[in-house]
C-alpha positions as CSV (number, residue, x, y, z in Angstrom):
1,M,31.5,-26.5,2.9
2,I,27.9,-24.6,3.5
3,E,27.9,-22.7,6.8
4,T,24.8,-23.9,8.7
5,F,25.2,-21.5,11.7
6,G,24.5,-22.7,15.3
7,E,21.3,-23.4,16.8
8,I,19.3,-20.1,17.9
9,D,19.8,-19.6,21.5
10,P,19.1,-15.7,22.5
11,P,20.0,-14.6,26.0
12,Q,17.6,-14.2,28.6
13,R,16.8,-10.6,28.1
14,L,14.2,-8.8,30.0
15,L,12.5,-6.3,27.4
16,M,11.5,-3.1,29.0
17,G,11.3,-0.9,26.2
18,P,8.5,0.2,24.2
19,G,8.1,-3.2,22.7
20,P,8.2,-6.0,22.0
21,V,8.4,-7.5,25.3
22,N,8.9,-10.8,26.3
23,A,6.0,-13.1,25.6
24,H,4.4,-15.2,28.3
25,P,5.2,-18.6,28.7
26,R,1.9,-20.1,28.3
27,V,1.5,-18.2,24.6
28,L,5.0,-19.6,23.6
29,R,4.1,-23.4,24.5
30,A,0.2,-23.0,22.6
31,M,2.5,-22.0,19.8
32,S,4.0,-25.2,20.1
33,A,0.9,-27.6,19.1
34,D,0.9,-29.5,16.1
35,L,-0.5,-27.8,12.9
36,L,-4.0,-28.7,11.4
37,G,-5.2,-28.0,7.9
38,Q,-7.1,-24.6,7.4
39,F,-10.5,-25.9,7.0
40,D,-10.4,-29.0,9.4
41,P,-13.0,-28.7,12.0
42,E,-10.8,-28.4,15.1
43,M,-9.1,-25.2,12.9
44,T,-12.4,-23.6,12.2
45,A,-13.4,-24.2,15.7
46,Y,-10.1,-22.6,17.0
47,M,-10.9,-19.5,14.8
48,N,-14.5,-19.1,16.3
49,E,-13.1,-19.2,19.5
50,V,-10.6,-16.4,18.6
51,M,-13.5,-14.1,17.7
52,A,-15.3,-14.8,20.7
53,L,-12.0,-14.2,22.9
54,Y,-11.4,-10.9,21.0
55,R,-14.6,-9.2,21.6
56,P,-14.6,-8.6,25.4
57,V,-10.7,-7.6,24.8
58,F,-11.9,-4.8,22.4
59,G,-14.7,-4.0,24.2
60,T,-17.2,-4.8,21.3
61,N,-20.1,-7.0,20.4
62,N,-19.0,-6.7,16.9
63,R,-19.7,-9.9,15.1
64,W,-16.6,-9.3,12.7
65,T,-13.8,-9.6,15.3
66,F,-11.0,-11.7,14.1
67,L,-7.0,-11.6,13.0
68,V,-5.0,-10.2,10.0
69,D,-2.1,-12.5,9.3
70,G,1.0,-10.3,10.1
71,T,2.4,-7.8,12.5
72,A,0.3,-4.9,13.8
73,R,1.4,-2.9,10.7
74,A,-0.4,-5.5,8.6
75,G,-3.7,-4.5,10.7
76,I,-3.3,-0.9,10.2
77,E,-2.9,-1.7,6.5
78,A,-5.8,-4.1,6.0
79,A,-8.2,-1.5,7.5
80,L,-6.9,1.8,5.9
81,V,-6.5,-0.1,2.0
82,S,-10.3,-1.5,2.7
83,L,-11.7,1.6,4.0
84,V,-10.2,4.3,1.7
85,A,-10.3,4.6,-2.1
86,P,-8.2,6.7,-4.1
87,G,-9.1,10.2,-3.8
88,D,-10.7,9.6,-0.6
89,T,-10.6,12.7,2.0
90,V,-9.2,11.3,5.2
91,L,-8.5,13.3,8.4
92,V,-5.7,11.8,10.6
93,V,-5.2,12.9,14.3
94,N,-1.5,13.1,14.4
95,F,0.6,13.7,17.5
96,G,3.7,11.4,17.2
97,R,5.2,9.0,14.7
98,F,2.5,6.4,14.1
99,G,0.1,9.2,13.1
100,L,2.8,10.1,10.6
101,L,2.8,6.1,9.7
102,L,-0.8,6.5,9.0
103,T,0.1,9.5,6.6
104,E,2.2,7.5,4.9
105,I,0.0,4.2,4.5
106,L,-3.0,6.6,3.3
107,G,-0.4,8.5,0.7
108,R,0.8,5.3,-0.6
109,I,-3.3,4.2,-1.3
110,G,-3.6,7.8,-2.8
111,A,-6.2,9.2,-0.4
112,R,-6.5,13.2,0.0
113,I,-4.9,13.7,3.7
114,E,-5.7,16.3,6.1
115,T,-4.1,16.7,9.5
116,V,-5.1,17.7,12.8
117,E,-1.9,18.1,15.1
118,A,-0.4,18.2,18.4
119,P,2.8,19.0,19.4
120,W,5.2,15.8,20.6
121,G,4.3,15.1,24.1
122,E,0.4,16.2,23.9
123,T,-2.9,15.0,22.8
124,V,-5.6,16.9,20.2
125,P,-8.3,18.1,22.0
126,L,-12.0,16.4,20.9
127,D,-12.7,20.3,19.8
128,A,-10.2,20.5,17.2
129,V,-11.1,17.3,15.8
130,A,-14.7,18.7,15.4
131,A,-13.3,21.6,13.7
132,A,-11.3,19.6,11.4
133,I,-14.0,17.2,10.5
134,E,-16.2,20.2,9.8
135,R,-13.5,22.2,7.6
136,Y,-12.6,19.0,5.7
137,G,-15.6,16.8,5.4
138,P,-13.5,13.5,5.6
139,K,-14.8,10.1,4.6
140,L,-12.5,8.6,7.7
141,V,-11.0,10.0,10.7
142,A,-8.0,7.8,11.6
143,T,-6.0,8.2,14.9
144,I,-3.7,6.5,17.0
145,H,-4.9,5.6,20.8
146,G,-1.4,5.4,22.5
147,D,1.6,6.5,20.6
148,T,4.5,4.7,21.9
149,S,7.1,7.7,20.3
150,T,5.5,10.0,22.5
151,T,3.8,8.0,25.5
152,M,1.1,9.7,25.1
153,A,-2.5,8.4,24.9
154,Q,-5.1,10.0,22.8
155,P,-8.5,10.4,24.6
156,L,-11.5,8.8,22.5
157,D,-14.7,9.1,24.3
158,G,-16.9,10.7,22.1
159,F,-14.8,10.4,19.1
160,G,-16.7,7.9,17.1
161,A,-20.1,9.4,17.9
162,L,-18.4,12.8,16.3
163,C,-17.1,10.9,13.5
164,A,-20.5,9.3,12.8
165,A,-22.5,12.3,13.1
166,A,-20.6,14.1,10.2
167,G,-21.2,11.0,8.2
168,A,-17.6,9.7,8.6
169,L,-16.4,6.4,9.6
170,S,-13.6,6.4,11.9
171,Y,-10.5,3.9,12.7
172,V,-8.3,3.7,15.8
173,D,-4.8,2.1,16.3
174,A,-4.5,0.5,19.7
175,T,-1.2,-1.6,18.7
176,A,0.3,-0.2,21.8
177,T,-2.7,-0.2,24.1
178,I,-4.7,-3.0,23.6
179,G,-4.3,-5.6,26.8
180,G,-3.1,-2.8,28.7
181,M,-5.4,0.0,28.9
182,E,-9.1,0.0,28.2
183,I,-10.1,-0.3,24.8
184,A,-14.0,0.3,24.5
185,A,-14.6,0.1,20.9
186,D,-18.4,0.1,21.5
187,R,-18.6,3.0,24.2
188,W,-16.6,4.9,22.0
189,G,-18.6,4.2,18.8
190,V,-15.7,3.9,16.6
191,D,-15.8,1.6,13.6
192,V,-12.6,-0.4,13.4
193,V,-10.0,-0.9,15.9
194,T,-6.6,-2.8,15.0
195,G,-4.2,-4.1,17.5
196,G,-1.0,-6.2,18.0
197,L,0.0,-9.1,20.1
198,Q,3.7,-7.6,20.8
199,K,3.0,-5.2,23.9
200,C,0.5,-5.5,26.3
201,L,-0.9,-8.8,25.2
202,G,2.0,-10.4,25.6
203,G,3.0,-12.4,22.7
204,P,4.9,-12.3,19.9
205,S,4.6,-10.0,16.7
206,G,3.2,-11.8,14.1
207,S,-0.8,-11.4,14.4
208,A,-3.2,-8.2,14.5
209,P,-6.3,-8.3,16.0
210,I,-9.1,-6.5,14.4
211,T,-12.8,-5.7,15.1
212,I,-15.1,-4.0,12.4
213,S,-18.6,-2.5,13.2
214,D,-21.4,-3.4,10.9
215,R,-21.6,-0.1,9.2
216,A,-18.0,-0.2,8.1
217,A,-18.5,-4.1,7.1
218,T,-20.8,-2.9,4.6
219,H,-18.5,-0.4,3.5
220,I,-15.8,-2.8,2.8
221,Q,-18.3,-5.6,1.2
222,R,-19.2,-3.0,-1.1
223,R,-15.8,-3.0,-2.5
224,K,-15.6,-6.8,-2.3
225,H,-14.2,-8.0,-5.9
226,V,-13.1,-12.0,-5.1
227,E,-10.5,-13.1,-7.0
228,R,-11.0,-15.3,-10.1
229,G,-9.5,-18.5,-8.7
230,I,-11.7,-18.9,-5.9
231,R,-15.1,-17.3,-7.1
232,R,-18.0,-19.1,-6.2
233,D,-21.6,-19.2,-6.7
234,D,-22.8,-18.1,-3.3
235,I,-20.3,-15.2,-3.0
236,D,-21.5,-12.1,-5.0
237,D,-19.0,-9.0,-5.6
238,G,-20.0,-5.7,-4.5
239,D,-20.2,-2.4,-6.6
240,G,-17.8,-0.5,-5.1
241,L,-14.2,0.2,-6.2
242,R,-11.8,-3.1,-5.7
243,I,-9.9,-2.9,-2.8
244,G,-6.1,-2.1,-3.6
245,S,-4.6,-5.2,-2.2
246,N,-4.9,-8.9,-2.4
247,Y,-4.2,-9.9,1.0
248,F,-4.7,-7.1,2.5
249,D,-8.9,-7.4,1.1
250,L,-10.7,-7.4,4.3
251,A,-13.9,-8.4,2.3
252,M,-12.2,-11.4,1.2
253,V,-10.7,-12.0,4.8
254,M,-14.3,-11.7,6.5
255,D,-15.5,-14.6,4.0
256,Y,-12.6,-16.5,5.0
257,W,-13.4,-16.1,8.9
258,S,-17.1,-16.5,8.3
259,E,-19.3,-19.7,7.6
260,K,-18.7,-19.3,4.0
261,R,-15.0,-20.0,4.8
262,L,-13.4,-18.6,1.5
263,N,-10.3,-19.9,0.4
264,H,-8.7,-16.8,0.6
265,H,-5.3,-17.6,2.2
266,T,-3.7,-20.3,4.5
267,E,-4.3,-18.9,7.9
268,A,-1.4,-18.6,10.3
269,T,-1.7,-21.6,12.5
270,T,0.5,-21.0,15.1
271,M,0.3,-17.3,15.5
272,L,-3.7,-17.9,15.8
273,Y,-2.6,-20.3,18.5
274,G,-0.5,-17.7,20.1
275,S,-3.3,-14.8,19.7
276,R,-5.9,-17.4,21.0
277,E,-4.0,-17.9,24.2
278,C,-3.0,-14.2,24.5
279,A,-6.5,-13.4,24.9
280,R,-7.2,-16.2,27.4
281,I,-4.8,-15.4,29.5
282,M,-5.9,-11.9,29.9
283,L,-10.0,-12.8,30.3
284,Q,-8.7,-15.1,33.2
285,E,-7.3,-12.0,34.8
286,G,-10.1,-10.1,34.4
287,V,-9.7,-7.0,32.1
288,E,-10.2,-4.6,34.9
289,A,-7.2,-6.3,37.3
290,R,-5.4,-6.2,33.8
291,Y,-5.9,-2.6,33.3
292,A,-4.9,-2.1,37.1
293,R,-2.0,-4.1,37.0
294,H,-0.7,-1.9,34.2
295,R,-1.5,1.5,35.8
296,A,0.6,0.3,38.8
297,S,3.4,-0.8,36.8
298,G,3.4,2.5,34.9
299,A,2.8,4.6,37.9
300,A,6.2,2.8,39.7
301,M,8.2,3.6,36.6
302,T,7.2,6.8,36.6
303,A,7.9,7.4,40.5
304,G,11.1,5.6,40.2
305,L,12.7,7.7,37.4
306,R,11.6,10.8,39.0
307,A,13.2,9.9,42.4
308,M,16.3,9.2,40.4
309,G,16.7,12.8,39.5
310,L,15.3,12.0,36.0
311,T,12.8,14.5,34.1
312,V,9.9,12.4,32.8
313,F,8.5,13.9,29.2
314,G,5.1,14.4,28.2
315,D,1.9,15.4,29.7
316,D,0.9,13.4,33.0
317,R,-3.1,13.8,32.4
318,Y,-2.5,11.7,29.2
319,R,0.7,9.6,29.7
320,M,-0.1,5.8,28.7
321,T,0.2,3.4,31.7
322,N,2.7,1.0,30.0
323,V,5.6,2.9,28.2
324,T,6.9,6.1,29.9
325,A,9.9,8.5,28.7
326,A,12.5,10.1,30.9
327,F,15.6,12.9,29.5
328,I,18.7,11.8,29.0
329,P,21.0,13.8,31.6
330,N,23.3,16.1,30.2
331,G,26.8,14.6,29.5
332,V,25.7,11.3,29.3
333,D,26.0,8.8,26.5
334,A,22.5,7.4,25.9
335,E,23.7,4.7,23.9
336,T,26.5,3.7,26.0
337,V,24.0,3.3,29.4
338,R,21.5,1.4,26.8
339,R,24.9,-1.1,25.9
340,R,25.8,-1.7,30.0
341,M,22.0,-2.2,30.6
342,R,21.9,-5.1,28.3
343,E,25.5,-6.6,28.4
344,D,25.8,-6.2,32.7
345,F,21.9,-6.9,33.3
346,E,20.2,-8.1,30.5
347,I,17.8,-5.4,30.3
348,E,16.6,-3.6,27.3
349,I,15.3,-0.2,27.3
350,G,14.3,2.0,24.6
351,T,15.6,4.6,22.3
352,A,13.6,7.2,20.4
353,F,12.4,8.8,17.3
354,G,12.0,11.9,15.4
355,P,12.3,15.0,17.5
356,L,12.9,12.9,20.8
357,A,15.6,11.1,19.2
358,G,18.8,11.1,21.2
359,K,16.7,13.3,23.9
360,V,14.7,10.5,26.0
361,W,14.9,7.2,26.9
362,R,11.4,5.0,26.5
363,F,10.8,2.4,29.2
364,G,8.0,0.1,29.2
365,A,6.0,-2.1,31.6
366,M,3.5,-4.2,29.3
367,G,2.0,-7.4,29.5
368,Y,4.1,-10.0,30.7
369,N,6.7,-7.4,32.0
370,A,3.8,-5.3,33.6
371,M,5.3,-6.7,37.4
372,K,6.7,-5.2,40.4
373,H,9.8,-6.9,40.4
374,K,10.4,-6.1,36.9
375,V,10.0,-2.7,37.3
376,L,12.3,-2.4,40.3
377,L,15.1,-4.4,38.7
378,T,14.8,-2.2,36.0
379,L,15.1,1.0,38.1
380,A,17.6,-0.5,40.0
381,A,19.8,-1.2,37.1
382,L,19.3,1.9,35.9
383,E,20.7,3.5,38.6
384,A,23.7,1.6,39.4
385,V,24.3,2.3,35.2
386,L,24.1,5.9,35.8
387,R,26.6,6.0,38.7
388,A,29.1,3.7,37.0
389,E,28.8,6.6,34.3
390,G,29.4,9.2,36.7
391,V,26.0,11.1,37.3
392,V,25.6,12.0,40.4
393,L,21.9,11.1,41.8
394,P,20.2,10.4,45.0
395,A,21.3,7.0,46.2
396,G,18.6,4.2,46.8
397,E,15.9,6.4,46.2
398,A,14.3,5.0,42.8
399,V,13.0,1.8,44.2
400,P,11.5,2.8,47.4
401,A,9.5,5.4,45.5
402,A,8.5,3.1,42.8
403,L,7.3,0.4,45.6
404,A,5.4,3.0,47.3
405,A,3.7,4.3,44.0
406,W,2.7,0.6,43.0
407,D,1.1,0.2,46.5
408,A,-1.0,3.4,46.2
409,T,-2.0,2.5,42.8
410,R,-2.9,-1.1,43.6
């Protein structure tokens, strides 16, 4: 007999790590709507609405603001493979795991990679970026906005102008911050920004919002080579080197999202519904109110951890508002604490990567989970688990400290 397994019935777990987080119920309801054909007028109208909804989310007026089908990494790879040709020099601003990811993807493309770096827990000063641009003369400068591996957010005011003045394009991965910290694509002057749903936007992983400046769009369109099976007389190839991926060929994807409706792929309908609802929820809340809620949640989490006697990792000046790391107390089995949080309280907190592996826990408060009561529940549970594991800490101090920080920030 073939085993069919049981119906999926996951526990109602509170996801308070660095992502993913619990999806907003409105997003899940939107994703249960009926499917439509990819060129049904109702479907293409939803696509146009998504483009309009995500412009204020990205802080831009860019025409080319749409979705890449796939997880946040699909957006990163689509951006890089469409902007960068083999042999191009790319400068990567690296201050954590995800800066290293950019170098990994660029290496597979065949780029000549240069880096300007900061230790984990710090960010890269703009003058260091400027000096590296002058030294290497890159065609693209790429950075992470908020790197959840270190919980640091790279300051980006002036970044795009610096790149443009040197004749370079600019790229920002905002996966971990979009919807929770200000994304100001136009004010920053950056050419391409990508994101994901599964963190501050409060959706499931599987769709990658992207915005592309006119300057970057022109560069990408020069590399357009429409696949043979869907060639049309009204769509011309570019004169540049063909983009090295078919699925992530943004030149063709842009024609799919335009009035040309090039039959490049079948849109991930349910993910589009979910993405649309993520943006609707954010804009109905108000972008400034949304950012303030995340600031309050992050401040409360940080204050509570410190009141518990834990040491918070990283530079407070550049801390992401939505993810906080704290050092694991000496003698504590980190995975036992995470297991007890999960099994006894149905709360997930995060582990760490690279040089921080086994040294810190990471606590997220983003999207649907950036709420006062969810932060307080997490802190109270953590205190109970640590005391049960024999850690001597101030009793009952974390929650009041978090409440005070929430009120002061709000």
